Steps between C-alpha positions, in 0.01 A plus 500: 500500500453868587654649811157535660436130447838426659396696808162327512667159472729592789202584724416155631276484810657259746835508319581871500734643241765747614531858376843650572527875530756652261615860474666487158573278203821360646314380809240340272777305327632387840153381603467313172845347545400385850206307357219722624196508272338840551600861562348801671558874472421670831374856527684544828830375357461700178442817701786423738741454208416858406561614857126543567256352754208277398235772527348508153761736357581302185287473187426228245787608273752455782395138533471436127863602451612233748260239361644545149857463622423184697286324241744582220766284665300225674215275386359429846148640558502831685220620729521878546367728771258760364419667833146641473514525120640855501173688460140451394370216283645658185841510667460138611428402139809687380711334771375157395589556135839645596588207727384245245694662213807517723497122542343437840307176546256675730450777751328553831286796598416580861193643669668779692424863425735679260694638798624149573762359733686175563256219568671413829478852644222636721261770382400343169183636341287305256307611196140381472438147368318656203804711410728198517265294286510781243880486501494125441239524226700771324815288516324192366349696212835659411716190476568368153609144581241298686772328704637827648430462872295759688554440870300688762675584825288581802639678805169467682608229746694744719239775466158332495564140610484162328130490414514834322828409326348175373186678383712753313715226347196308378353813344834569327490151350148572374639818340753293306808452723693186407677465836485650848782651708400508866736747666634513858385157617610445864420125531543214254152362566345813350627393160315171536179678596535718191583222252205302631269777378676636190468356150828643368867452603623682811844662543682518835736794549797389712669836540743524791457721808125535447196345666507173302712212637773364274326179396644204311348370179370185668305708754350712223419191298296359785291819485452458123696817417596523131791750494767593754645848456843614625489865388803648674704205627797533263478879509531510879800266493666710228440821692658356815797375298545843339480671838770272642718555195485879526579482870798274428630740235478784750645311798758277330613733227446233233287207385734211580285365785195486275644315199396153618139621519493627142366350181815457291561653161482154341170424671349824375634444149352150501161635605508759223640267230777755468766277343263348242374842390852641493606211276211572261608862474859402433394244237290753310783750496734249341 
């Protein structure tokens, strides 16, 4: 089964699969170890890890580098953020091929203008529906494997209202989108209204500190949502832990107070199969 098929199998309306945001290959291994079944590479987290805001600064190659590292060490399907496709339709096609060759199971493209911003910020501007349909069509034509998922994200709900967002989403499906990502949903019932009209799986973005409530899987299932996305959950926890650690080093003059909060050396080595690989090296040398 290809990675795209794995992602499609995970998208079950009424029994939503979970996509866990990861920022590197080690986090992907942790998610796999925890028993999660799908991964996500966030544009916001990828930019933040480079010390940059999520304002369309990165390019397709920046993401492809991370995709390769993650998929080289973990077999879980990875959905990757492709922002607005990083240019015109030719650029969208190149992005699609780059993401697919790098090992992603699928990608999502959004209908903001190239000068994009976080989907939970005010002041978003949308491209025309025709332009977005062209992006989707270019992506569909460029993929090599038929199972590679092309997901269309619409930011229209916060800008134009539900009716316009639904109309856009339906036209994106007609252009070839395999799934829909409805961004910045303020009430759970809106998901149900959308799934009642759409013919493809719907993703719910459960990012923290935005306009969408932090919903449980059972609530999403009742609205026939197919995928639940946690794009920055682990990243935010890690950032808070790092901040506290640096403050402790400064204030305490050492790390003793933080040791009980750390992953141990043995735990890390177990995750990385360190001892088994070390033994193989030693065996070959003798």
